[in-house]
KENUGU-857112 format. One record per atom (N, C-alpha, C): x, y, z; residue in three letters. Coordinates in steps of 0.2 Angstrom, whole numbers, plus 5000, padded with zeros to 4 digits. Layout:
N
XYZALA;...
REM end
This chain:
79
500449945000MET;500050005000MET;500450065000MET;500350114996GLU;500750174995GLU;500550225001GLU;501050255004ASN;500950305009ASN;501350365007ASN;501150395002GLN;501550454999GLN;501250515002GLN;501650565003ILE;501450635005ILE;501650685000ILE;501250735000SER;501450794995SER;501850844999SER;502350864996VAL;502850914999VAL;502850974995VAL;502651034998LYS;502651094994LYS;503251144998LYS;503651174993ALA;504151214996ALA;504051284994ALA;504251334998PHE;504051404997PHE;504751444998PHE;504751504994GLY;505251554995GLY;505951524994GLY;506451534999LEU;507151514998LEU;507151444998LEU;506751405002VAL;506751335002VAL;506651304995VAL;506151334991ALA;506051314984ALA;506651324980ALA;506951384981GLU;507451404977GLU;508051364977GLU;508251344984LYS;508751294985LYS;508651224982LYS;508051204982ILE;508051134979ILE;507751134972ILE;507651194969GLY;507451204962GLY;506751174960GLY;506351164965MET;505651144963MET;505151164969MET;504551174967ASN;504051194972ASN;503651144975ASN;503651084972ASP;503251024975ASP;503550964972ASP;503450914977PHE;503650844975PHE;503350794980PHE;503350724978GLN;503150674982GLN;503650634986GLN;503550614992MET;503950564995MET;503650524999MET;503950465002ASP;503650425006ASP;503550455013ASP;502950435016ASN;502850465023ASN;503350435028ASN;503750475031PRO;504150455036PRO;503850445043PRO;503250475044GLY;502850465050GLY;502850525055GLY;503450555055ASN;503450615060ASN;503950675057ASN;503850735060PRO;504350785057PRO;505050775058PRO;505250745063ALA;505950735064ALA;506250685059ALA;505950635057ARG;506150585052ARG;506050615045ARG;505550655045PHE;505450695038PHE;506050735037PHE;506250775042LYS;506850815041LYS;507450775039LYS;507550725042GLN;508150675041GLN;508150655034GLN;507550635031GLN;507550615024GLN;507650675020GLN;507350725021LEU;507350785017LEU;508150805017LEU;508450805022PHE;509150825022PHE;509650775018PHE;509450715018GLU;509750665014GLU;509650675007GLU;509050695005ARG;508950704998ARG;509150774996ARG;509150825000PHE;509350894998PHE;509750925004PHE;510450905004PRO;510850925009PRO;510951005009PRO;510851035004GLU;510851105004GLU;510351145008GLU;509851105011LEU;509351135015LEU;509651135023LEU;510151095024LYS;510351095031LYS;510451155035LYS;510851205031PRO;510951265035PRO;510351315035PRO;509851305032LEU;509251345032LEU;508751335038LEU;508451385040LYS;507951385045LYS;507351385042LYS;506851335043PHE;506251335040PHE;505751295045PHE;505151315044THR;504551285048THR;504151235044THR;503951175047LEU;503551135043LEU;502751145045LEU;502351135040ALA;501651145041ALA;501351075038ALA;500951045042ILE;500650985040ILE;499850995039ILE;499650985033ASN;498951005031ASN;498751075034ASN;499151125032LYS;499051195033LYS;499051215041LYS;499351165045LYS;499451185052LYS;500151175054LYS;500451225058LEU;501151215060LEU;501251155064LEU;501851125063ALA;501951055065ALA;502451055071ALA;502251025076ALA;502751015082ALA;503150945080ALA;503750935083GLU;504150885081GLU;503850815082GLU;503350815087GLN;503050745089GLN;502450735085GLN;502250785081THR;501550775077THR;501650715072THR;501150675072GLU;501050625067GLU;500950645060GLU;501250625055ILE;501050645048ILE;500550595045ILE;499950615044PRO;499450575042PRO;499550545035PRO;499350495033GLN;499350465026GLN;499050515021GLN;499450525016GLY;499150575010GLY;499250645012GLY;499550665018ALA;499650735020ALA;499950775015ALA;499850845016GLU;500250895012GLU;500650925017GLU;501350925016VAL;501850955021VAL;502151015017VAL;502151075020ALA;502351135017ALA;503051155021ALA;503551175017LEU;504151195020LEU;504151275019LEU;504051305025LEU;504051375025LEU;504651405028LEU;504951455024PRO;505551485026PRO;505351545031PRO;505851575034PRO;505651625039PRO;505351685036PRO;504851705039PHE;504451765036PHE;504751825039PHE;504851875034SER;504951945037SER;504351975037SER;504252025041GLY;503552055041GLY;503552125045GLY;503052155044GLY;502952215048GLY;502252245047GLY;
REM end
């Protein structure tokens, strides 16, 4: 059974990896997700970014549901 998640990258994160979205196997939680992400895209290691799962900011212990959309959000500047 396939357990793919949809990953969307924004801003500097998308620029670094050269794409806005891709699919990957669901690692189960954000810590393992980042580990897989850094193996695939080592250029992301020095970047600070936030994960959102299904449009909600994710804590490290959050479970990634099957078929989820995970967004890689760069730091926002604002005012």
